[in-house]
C-alpha positions as CSV (number, residue, x, y, z in Angstrom):
1,X,-43.5,-21.7,-11.5
2,X,-42.5,-21.8,-7.9
3,X,-38.9,-22.6,-7.0
4,X,-37.3,-24.4,-4.2
5,X,-34.4,-22.0,-4.4
6,X,-34.0,-18.6,-5.9
7,X,-30.4,-17.5,-6.1
8,X,-29.7,-13.8,-6.6
9,X,-26.3,-13.3,-8.2
10,X,-24.4,-15.7,-10.4
11,X,-21.0,-14.8,-9.1
12,X,-18.2,-16.6,-7.2
13,X,-20.8,-18.0,-4.7
14,X,-24.0,-18.1,-6.8
15,X,-22.6,-20.4,-9.5
16,X,-21.4,-22.8,-6.9
17,X,-24.8,-22.9,-5.3
18,X,-26.6,-23.3,-8.6
19,X,-24.5,-26.4,-9.4
20,X,-24.7,-28.0,-6.0
21,X,-28.4,-27.3,-5.4
22,X,-29.6,-28.3,-8.8
23,X,-27.8,-31.6,-8.5
24,X,-30.9,-32.8,-6.7
25,X,-33.2,-33.2,-9.7
26,X,-36.3,-33.0,-7.4
27,X,-35.5,-29.3,-6.7
28,X,-36.3,-26.4,-9.0
29,X,-33.6,-23.7,-9.0
30,X,-33.7,-20.2,-10.4
31,X,-30.5,-18.3,-10.8
32,X,-30.7,-14.5,-11.5
33,X,-27.7,-12.5,-12.8
34,X,-27.8,-8.8,-13.3
35,X,-25.0,-8.9,-15.9
36,X,-24.9,-10.8,-19.2
37,X,-23.4,-14.1,-20.2
38,X,-19.7,-14.5,-20.0
39,X,-19.2,-14.4,-23.8
40,X,-16.6,-11.6,-23.9
41,X,-13.5,-13.4,-25.0
42,X,-11.3,-11.3,-22.7
43,X,-13.0,-12.9,-19.7
44,X,-11.4,-16.2,-20.5
45,X,-7.9,-14.9,-21.1
46,X,-6.0,-14.7,-17.8
47,X,-4.7,-11.1,-18.3
48,X,-8.0,-10.1,-19.8
49,X,-8.9,-8.2,-16.7
50,X,-7.0,-5.3,-18.3
51,X,-10.0,-5.1,-20.7
52,X,-12.8,-6.2,-18.4
53,X,-12.0,-3.9,-15.4
54,X,-13.6,-0.5,-15.8
55,X,-15.8,-1.9,-18.6
56,X,-19.5,-1.3,-17.8
57,X,-20.4,-4.5,-19.7
58,X,-18.5,-6.7,-17.3
59,X,-17.8,-4.4,-14.2
60,X,-20.3,-2.6,-12.0
61,X,-17.8,0.3,-11.9
62,X,-18.5,1.3,-8.3
63,X,-16.7,4.2,-6.8
64,X,-16.2,4.9,-3.1
65,X,-17.2,8.1,-1.4
66,X,-14.4,10.5,-0.6
67,X,-12.3,8.8,2.1
68,X,-10.6,10.8,4.8
69,X,-8.0,8.1,5.3
70,X,-6.9,8.6,1.7
71,X,-6.8,12.3,1.9
72,X,-10.2,12.6,0.4
73,X,-9.6,10.5,-2.6
74,X,-12.3,8.3,-4.2
75,X,-11.4,4.8,-5.4
76,X,-12.7,2.7,-8.2
77,X,-14.2,-0.5,-6.8
78,X,-14.5,-3.0,-9.7
79,X,-17.0,-5.9,-9.1
80,X,-17.9,-8.5,-11.7
81,X,-21.1,-8.0,-13.7
82,X,-21.4,-11.2,-15.7
83,X,-21.8,-14.9,-15.1
84,X,-19.0,-15.8,-12.7
85,X,-19.1,-12.4,-11.1
86,X,-15.8,-11.2,-9.9
87,X,-14.2,-14.6,-10.5
88,X,-14.6,-13.7,-14.2
89,X,-12.6,-10.5,-13.9
90,X,-10.2,-11.0,-11.0
91,X,-6.5,-11.8,-11.0
92,X,-7.0,-15.6,-10.7
93,X,-4.9,-15.8,-7.5
94,X,-5.8,-18.8,-5.3
95,X,-5.3,-18.1,-1.6
96,X,-7.4,-19.5,1.2
97,X,-6.2,-17.4,4.2
98,X,-4.8,-18.4,7.5
99,X,-6.0,-21.1,9.8
100,X,-6.3,-18.5,12.5
101,X,-8.9,-16.6,10.5
102,X,-11.4,-19.5,10.7
103,X,-10.6,-20.4,14.2
104,X,-11.4,-16.9,15.2
105,X,-14.8,-17.1,13.4
106,X,-15.5,-20.2,15.6
107,X,-14.4,-18.3,18.7
108,X,-17.0,-15.7,17.9
109,X,-19.7,-18.4,18.3
110,X,-20.1,-19.6,14.7
111,X,-20.2,-23.3,15.1
112,X,-18.9,-25.3,12.1
113,X,-16.6,-22.6,10.8
114,X,-13.3,-23.5,12.4
115,X,-10.4,-24.2,10.0
116,X,-10.8,-27.9,10.6
117,X,-14.5,-27.6,9.7
118,X,-14.0,-25.6,6.4
119,X,-10.9,-27.5,5.1
120,X,-13.0,-30.3,3.6
121,X,-15.0,-27.8,1.6
122,X,-11.8,-26.2,0.2
123,X,-10.7,-29.6,-0.8
124,X,-14.1,-30.5,-2.2
125,X,-14.0,-27.5,-4.6
126,X,-10.4,-28.0,-5.7
127,X,-8.9,-29.8,-8.7
128,X,-5.3,-29.3,-7.7
129,X,-2.7,-29.8,-10.4
130,X,-0.2,-31.2,-7.9
131,X,-2.6,-33.9,-6.7
132,X,-4.5,-34.6,-3.5
133,X,-3.0,-34.6,-0.1
134,X,-3.8,-33.6,3.5
135,X,-4.6,-30.0,2.4
136,X,-5.7,-30.3,-1.2
137,X,-8.3,-32.1,-3.3
138,X,-8.0,-33.2,-6.9
139,X,-11.6,-34.2,-7.8
140,X,-13.4,-30.8,-7.5
141,X,-14.6,-28.5,-10.3
142,X,-12.2,-25.6,-9.7
143,X,-8.8,-26.0,-11.5
144,X,-5.9,-24.8,-9.5
145,X,-2.6,-24.7,-11.4
146,X,1.0,-23.6,-11.1
147,X,2.4,-20.4,-12.4
148,X,3.9,-21.0,-15.8
149,X,5.5,-17.6,-16.4
150,X,8.8,-17.0,-14.5
151,X,11.3,-14.2,-14.9
152,X,14.7,-13.7,-13.3
153,X,13.5,-10.7,-11.4
154,X,10.8,-12.8,-9.9
155,X,13.4,-15.4,-8.7
156,X,15.5,-12.6,-7.4
157,X,12.6,-11.3,-5.2
158,X,12.1,-14.7,-3.6
159,X,15.9,-15.0,-3.0
160,X,15.8,-11.5,-1.5
161,X,13.0,-12.5,0.8
162,X,15.1,-15.4,2.0
163,X,18.0,-13.0,2.7
164,X,15.6,-11.2,5.1
165,X,14.7,-14.4,6.9
166,X,11.4,-15.0,5.1
167,X,11.3,-18.7,4.2
168,X,10.6,-20.0,0.8
169,X,7.0,-21.4,0.5
170,X,5.7,-23.4,-2.4
171,X,2.2,-23.9,-0.9
172,X,0.6,-20.9,0.8
173,X,-2.5,-23.1,1.3
174,X,-0.8,-25.9,3.0
175,X,0.9,-26.4,6.4
176,X,1.8,-22.7,6.8
177,X,1.1,-19.5,5.0
178,X,4.2,-17.5,5.9
179,X,6.9,-17.3,3.2
180,X,7.8,-16.3,-0.4
181,X,7.0,-18.2,-3.6
182,X,4.8,-18.2,-6.6
183,X,1.0,-17.9,-6.7
184,X,-1.2,-20.7,-7.9
185,X,-4.0,-19.7,-10.3
186,X,-7.6,-20.7,-10.9
187,X,-6.8,-21.5,-14.5
188,X,-6.8,-24.5,-16.8
189,X,-4.8,-25.0,-20.1
190,X,-4.0,-21.3,-20.1
191,X,-7.6,-20.1,-19.7
192,X,-9.4,-18.6,-16.7
193,X,-11.4,-21.1,-14.6
194,X,-14.1,-18.9,-13.2
195,X,-17.0,-20.3,-11.2
196,X,-19.1,-20.0,-14.3
197,X,-16.7,-22.2,-16.1
198,X,-16.0,-24.6,-13.2
199,X,-19.5,-24.9,-11.7
200,X,-22.2,-23.4,-13.9
201,X,-21.3,-24.7,-17.4
202,X,-21.5,-28.4,-16.3
203,X,-24.9,-27.7,-14.8
204,X,-26.5,-25.3,-17.2
205,X,-28.4,-27.8,-19.2
206,X,-30.1,-29.4,-16.3
207,X,-33.9,-29.2,-16.7
208,X,-34.4,-28.1,-13.1
209,X,-32.0,-25.1,-13.4
210,X,-33.2,-21.9,-14.9
211,X,-30.7,-19.1,-15.6
212,X,-31.8,-15.6,-16.3
213,X,-29.3,-13.0,-17.2
214,X,-29.7,-9.2,-17.3
215,X,-32.0,-9.7,-14.3
216,X,-31.7,-6.9,-11.8
217,X,-33.1,-7.8,-8.4
218,X,-35.3,-4.9,-7.3
219,X,-36.5,-6.1,-3.9
220,X,-37.5,-9.1,-2.0
221,X,-41.2,-10.3,-1.8
222,X,-42.8,-11.2,1.5
223,X,-45.9,-13.1,2.7
224,X,-48.7,-10.5,3.2
225,X,-49.8,-12.4,6.3
226,X,-46.3,-12.7,7.7
227,X,-43.9,-9.8,6.9
228,X,-41.0,-11.8,8.4
229,X,-41.2,-14.5,5.7
230,X,-39.6,-14.1,2.3
231,X,-41.6,-15.5,-0.6
232,X,-39.6,-14.4,-3.6
233,X,-37.9,-11.7,-5.6
234,X,-39.1,-8.9,-7.8
235,X,-36.7,-8.3,-10.6
236,X,-36.4,-6.6,-14.0
237,X,-35.0,-8.0,-17.3
238,X,-34.0,-5.1,-19.5
239,X,-36.7,-2.9,-17.9
240,X,-39.5,-5.6,-17.9
241,X,-40.7,-6.1,-14.4
242,X,-41.1,-9.8,-13.3
243,X,-41.6,-11.7,-10.1
244,X,-40.4,-15.1,-9.0
245,X,-41.6,-17.0,-5.9
246,X,-40.5,-19.8,-3.8
247,X,-42.4,-22.8,-2.5
248,X,-43.5,-22.7,1.1
249,X,-40.5,-24.8,2.1
250,X,-38.2,-22.9,-0.3
251,X,-35.5,-20.3,0.2
252,X,-34.3,-17.1,-1.4
253,X,-30.5,-16.9,-1.3
254,X,-28.7,-13.6,-1.8
255,X,-25.3,-14.1,-3.4
256,X,-25.0,-10.6,-4.8
257,X,-21.7,-9.8,-3.0
258,X,-20.6,-7.5,-0.3
259,X,-22.2,-4.5,-2.0
260,X,-25.2,-6.0,-3.7
261,X,-26.5,-8.2,-0.9
262,X,-26.8,-5.5,1.8
263,X,-28.2,-3.2,-0.9
264,X,-31.0,-5.6,-1.7
265,X,-31.7,-6.2,2.0
266,X,-31.9,-2.4,2.7
267,X,-34.2,-1.6,-0.3
268,X,-36.4,-4.4,0.9
269,X,-36.8,-2.9,4.4
270,X,-34.2,-5.0,6.2
271,X,-31.4,-3.0,7.8
272,X,-30.6,0.0,10.0
273,X,-34.1,1.3,10.8
274,X,-33.6,5.0,11.0
275,X,-31.7,5.2,7.8
276,X,-34.4,3.3,6.0
277,X,-37.1,5.4,7.4
278,X,-35.2,8.6,6.4
279,X,-35.4,7.3,2.8
280,X,-39.1,6.5,3.0
281,X,-38.7,2.8,3.1
282,X,-41.0,0.6,5.3
283,X,-38.9,-1.1,7.9
284,X,-39.9,-4.8,7.8
285,X,-37.1,-5.8,10.2
286,X,-34.6,-3.5,11.9
287,X,-31.3,-5.2,11.5
288,X,-28.6,-2.7,12.4
289,X,-25.6,-4.6,11.0
290,X,-26.8,-4.7,7.4
291,X,-24.1,-2.8,5.4
292,X,-21.9,-2.3,8.5
293,X,-18.6,-4.0,9.3
294,X,-17.2,-3.4,5.7
295,X,-13.6,-4.6,5.4
296,X,-11.1,-4.5,2.5
297,X,-7.4,-5.0,1.9
298,X,-5.8,-1.7,1.0
299,X,-2.7,-2.2,-1.2
300,X,0.2,0.2,-1.3
301,X,1.7,0.0,-4.8
302,X,5.4,0.7,-4.6
303,X,7.0,1.0,-8.1
304,X,10.6,0.6,-9.2
305,X,12.4,1.2,-12.4
306,X,14.7,-1.7,-13.3
307,X,17.5,-2.4,-15.7
308,X,15.9,-5.4,-17.4
309,X,13.0,-5.5,-19.8
310,X,9.6,-6.0,-18.2
311,X,6.0,-6.3,-19.5
312,X,6.0,-2.5,-19.8
313,X,8.5,-2.8,-22.6
314,X,6.5,-5.6,-24.3
315,X,3.1,-4.1,-24.0
316,X,4.2,-0.6,-25.0
317,X,5.8,-2.0,-28.2
318,X,3.4,-2.8,-31.0
319,X,5.5,-5.6,-32.5
320,X,6.2,-7.2,-29.1
321,X,2.6,-7.0,-28.2
322,X,1.6,-8.8,-31.4
323,X,4.2,-11.5,-30.6
324,X,2.7,-12.0,-27.1
325,X,-0.8,-12.4,-28.7
326,X,0.5,-15.0,-31.2
327,X,2.2,-16.9,-28.5
328,X,-1.0,-17.1,-26.5
329,X,-3.2,-18.0,-29.5
330,X,-0.8,-20.8,-30.6
331,X,0.5,-22.2,-27.4
332,X,-1.7,-20.8,-24.5
333,X,1.5,-19.6,-22.9
334,X,3.4,-16.4,-22.2
335,X,2.4,-13.1,-20.8
336,X,-1.3,-13.5,-21.6
337,X,-1.4,-16.6,-19.5
338,X,-0.2,-14.8,-16.4
339,X,-2.3,-14.0,-13.3
340,X,-2.5,-10.5,-11.9
341,X,0.7,-11.2,-9.8
342,X,3.5,-13.7,-10.0
343,X,5.3,-13.8,-6.6
344,X,3.5,-13.8,-3.3
345,X,5.1,-13.0,0.1
346,X,3.4,-13.4,3.4
347,X,5.5,-11.9,6.2
348,X,5.5,-10.0,9.5
349,X,6.2,-6.3,10.0
350,X,7.5,-7.2,13.5
351,X,9.2,-10.4,14.6
352,X,7.1,-10.6,17.8
353,X,3.9,-11.1,15.8
354,X,2.4,-14.6,15.9
355,X,1.4,-14.7,12.2
356,X,2.0,-12.7,9.0
357,X,0.2,-9.4,9.0
358,X,1.1,-8.2,5.4
359,X,1.0,-9.7,1.9
360,X,3.1,-8.7,-1.1
361,X,1.8,-9.1,-4.7
362,X,4.7,-8.7,-7.2
363,X,4.2,-8.0,-10.9
364,X,7.0,-7.6,-13.5
365,X,5.1,-4.5,-14.8
366,X,3.9,-1.2,-13.5
367,X,0.9,1.1,-14.0
368,X,-1.0,3.6,-11.8
369,X,-3.5,0.8,-11.3
370,X,-4.7,-2.4,-13.1
371,X,-6.5,-1.8,-16.3
372,X,-4.8,1.4,-17.3
373,X,-1.8,2.3,-19.5
374,X,1.7,0.9,-18.5
375,X,4.4,3.3,-17.4
376,X,6.9,4.3,-20.2
377,X,9.9,2.8,-18.4
378,X,10.9,-0.8,-17.5
379,X,9.0,-1.1,-14.3
380,X,8.0,-3.5,-11.5
381,X,5.3,-3.2,-8.8
382,X,5.8,-4.5,-5.3
383,X,2.3,-4.1,-3.9
384,X,1.7,-4.7,-0.2
385,X,-1.5,-4.9,1.9
386,X,-2.4,-5.3,5.5
387,X,-4.0,-8.7,6.1
388,X,-6.0,-8.0,9.2
389,X,-7.1,-4.4,9.1
390,X,-8.9,-2.9,12.1
391,X,-10.7,-0.2,10.0
392,X,-14.4,-0.7,9.4
393,X,-16.6,0.9,6.8
394,X,-20.2,0.6,5.7
395,X,-22.5,0.3,2.7
396,X,-25.6,2.5,2.8
397,X,-28.2,2.9,0.1
398,X,-29.0,6.4,-1.1
399,X,-32.4,5.6,-2.5
400,X,-35.1,3.0,-2.6
401,X,-34.3,2.6,-6.3
402,X,-32.0,-0.4,-6.7
403,X,-30.5,1.1,-9.9
404,X,-28.9,3.9,-7.8
405,X,-25.6,2.7,-6.4
406,X,-25.2,2.8,-2.7
407,X,-22.7,4.9,-0.9
408,X,-19.5,3.0,-0.2
409,X,-17.5,4.3,2.9
410,X,-14.4,2.1,3.3
411,X,-13.0,4.2,6.1
412,X,-9.4,3.2,5.3
413,X,-6.5,3.8,7.6
414,X,-8.7,5.0,10.4
415,X,-7.0,3.3,13.3
416,X,-3.5,3.7,14.7
417,X,-2.6,0.0,14.1
418,X,-3.6,0.3,10.4
419,X,-1.6,3.5,10.0
420,X,1.5,1.9,11.7
421,X,1.2,-1.2,9.6
422,X,1.1,0.9,6.4
423,X,4.3,2.7,7.3
424,X,6.0,-0.6,8.3
425,X,4.9,-2.3,5.1
426,X,6.6,0.3,2.9
427,X,9.8,-0.1,4.9
428,X,9.6,-3.9,4.4
429,X,9.1,-3.3,0.6
430,X,12.3,-1.1,0.6
431,X,14.2,-3.8,2.5
432,X,13.2,-6.3,-0.2
433,X,14.2,-3.9,-3.0
434,X,17.6,-3.3,-1.2
435,X,18.4,-7.0,-0.7
436,X,21.5,-8.3,-2.4
437,X,19.5,-10.3,-4.9
438,X,17.1,-7.5,-5.9
439,X,19.3,-4.4,-5.7
440,X,21.2,-5.4,-8.8
441,X,18.1,-4.9,-10.8
442,X,16.9,-1.6,-9.2
443,X,17.5,1.7,-11.0
444,X,15.2,4.0,-9.0
445,X,12.3,3.9,-6.6
446,X,9.6,5.7,-8.6
447,X,6.7,5.5,-6.1
448,X,6.7,6.7,-3.4
449,X,10.2,7.9,-4.1
450,X,13.2,8.2,-1.8
451,X,12.3,11.8,-0.9
452,X,9.7,10.2,1.3
453,X,11.6,9.2,4.5
454,X,9.9,10.0,7.8
455,X,7.0,8.0,9.3
456,X,4.7,11.0,8.7
457,X,5.8,11.2,5.1
458,X,5.4,7.5,4.6
459,X,1.9,7.5,6.0
460,X,0.9,10.5,3.9
461,X,2.3,8.7,0.8
462,X,0.2,5.6,1.7
463,X,-2.9,7.8,1.8
464,X,-2.0,9.2,-1.6
465,X,-1.0,6.1,-3.6
466,X,-3.0,3.2,-2.1
467,X,-5.7,1.4,-4.1
468,X,-8.2,-1.3,-3.2
469,X,-7.1,-4.8,-3.9
470,X,-10.7,-5.7,-4.6
471,X,-11.5,-7.7,-1.5
472,X,-14.7,-6.1,0.0
473,X,-16.2,-8.4,2.7
474,X,-18.2,-8.6,5.9
475,X,-21.2,-6.3,5.3
476,X,-23.7,-9.0,6.3
477,X,-21.6,-10.7,9.0
478,X,-22.2,-14.0,10.5
479,X,-22.6,-14.1,14.3
480,X,-24.7,-13.8,17.4
481,X,-24.1,-10.2,18.5
482,X,-26.3,-7.2,17.9
483,X,-24.6,-6.3,14.6
484,X,-24.7,-9.8,13.1
485,X,-26.9,-10.3,10.0
486,X,-26.9,-14.1,9.6
487,X,-26.4,-17.1,11.8
488,X,-23.9,-19.9,11.4
489,X,-26.2,-21.5,8.8
490,X,-26.2,-18.2,6.9
491,X,-29.9,-17.6,7.6
492,X,-30.9,-13.9,8.0
493,X,-31.7,-13.2,11.6
494,X,-35.4,-12.7,12.1
495,X,-36.5,-13.5,8.6
496,X,-37.7,-16.9,7.4
497,X,-36.8,-18.3,4.0
498,X,-33.8,-16.0,3.4
499,X,-30.1,-16.6,3.5
500,X,-27.0,-14.7,2.4
501,X,-24.2,-16.8,0.9
502,X,-21.2,-14.8,-0.3
503,X,-18.2,-12.9,1.0
504,X,-20.4,-10.5,2.9
505,X,-21.0,-13.1,5.7
506,X,-17.3,-13.1,6.8
507,X,-17.2,-11.9,10.4
508,X,-13.6,-10.7,9.7
509,X,-11.8,-10.6,6.4
510,X,-9.6,-13.6,5.6
511,X,-5.8,-13.0,5.5
512,X,-5.3,-13.0,1.7
513,X,-7.2,-13.0,-1.5
514,X,-10.9,-13.7,-1.0
515,X,-12.1,-15.6,-4.0
516,X,-11.2,-19.1,-2.7
517,X,-12.8,-18.5,0.7
518,X,-16.0,-17.2,-1.0
519,X,-16.2,-20.4,-3.1
520,X,-15.7,-22.4,0.2
521,X,-18.5,-20.4,1.8
522,X,-20.9,-21.4,-1.0
523,X,-19.8,-25.1,-0.9
524,X,-20.5,-25.4,2.8
525,X,-24.3,-24.7,2.9
526,X,-24.9,-26.3,-0.4
527,X,-24.7,-29.9,0.8
């Protein structure tokens, strides 16, 4: 069979495309997913990411190359490897970014991508628990609900932010982003609402939609008479080689994410010419920007011991852990219905700034990183990331073999601004902890520790304790300059029949969590 659309990757974007494109019964749609079905029960439990992260059945388990900005450390870079992709293993936090993010995309020459242009697609995707209004939709597939787990220490942090002049904000996706309040979650009735649940499940029984799991894309296929026209995808299902082709008017759509999409392009001969030739790959189209412009939010995880019980105490106690499980099984409530963070704060490191430049994720728990053992004390985590980093990295394949992971070079903290913001962010975290409302709970700053005081010490601490917050973007950026990979309609420059639709097309990273913008990106070209 020839298809009208072949979608590579059933993740946050791919599931959206599969639903919207197959709604036209006259179109044949093939959806290829390298992972398996989303049958692992932990996928559907909001805090299940503790069991799906670092699990090779649900996570690609990427690792970065040693990074000079992190004193040579390598970081784990989890990405979803199942239906729903990273929306099946993420923290469920629903943040769209700032209006200025999209207006800047438009200023770069990308017609149709200003905030006013993309807002209708955010609304189209959303089933907002609070109802529809100027900024929100209530008829979409993606359930967005209020946080149902509140603790006194969470309330205290919001009060402490107000003491510092940060306003309370009950809707970070509304009139303004700046402020302190509770996250909303992509959840419904205490269960995760991934794009597989929201978009793919309602469409999976359509006769014109074919879903193939465990299907690893090996490379793109091209017209022998026209090497600049994509005609399909070569893939393997559990080692068995197969090919799928599109109709003459059809399209191949890469939705494999900010690592997978540039990797597929590069192994197919589309990318930085000299690098591909050095690996013995025939260069079909030299496109210098493929894999370049990599951006991520680097989080600095400050940890405090407190004088009230936190999830550390509950998780580290067998009986309490069983009670948490029973509460969730019977009521779909409690700690297991939480997202990755409870309180969100968007604020400025300097009052002269026009918009927030840092974001806090607050958790009433502490560990060295998500998915690992909790600390043995009553701990909280006040994690902070820079929203608009200047540092740029790259993704570069190491081999023509698609089963060999590419090299990931994030290049964190490589500019003076990023370094200054990291230092300032830790100082803001300390100001929050020292506020009147919060200080009554604080026993001790565990990480980085009060022995770290000078700017040089704070920067070195940031290099040593920071982790990714799982927001890689921009490796196939949209634009018109010499490093752009796709145009404003997400068509790959210089190649017919090929688009990229996922977070990799962002010219610059959005100011906040990236799952909601990725869903919007897929909604937009799917009309």
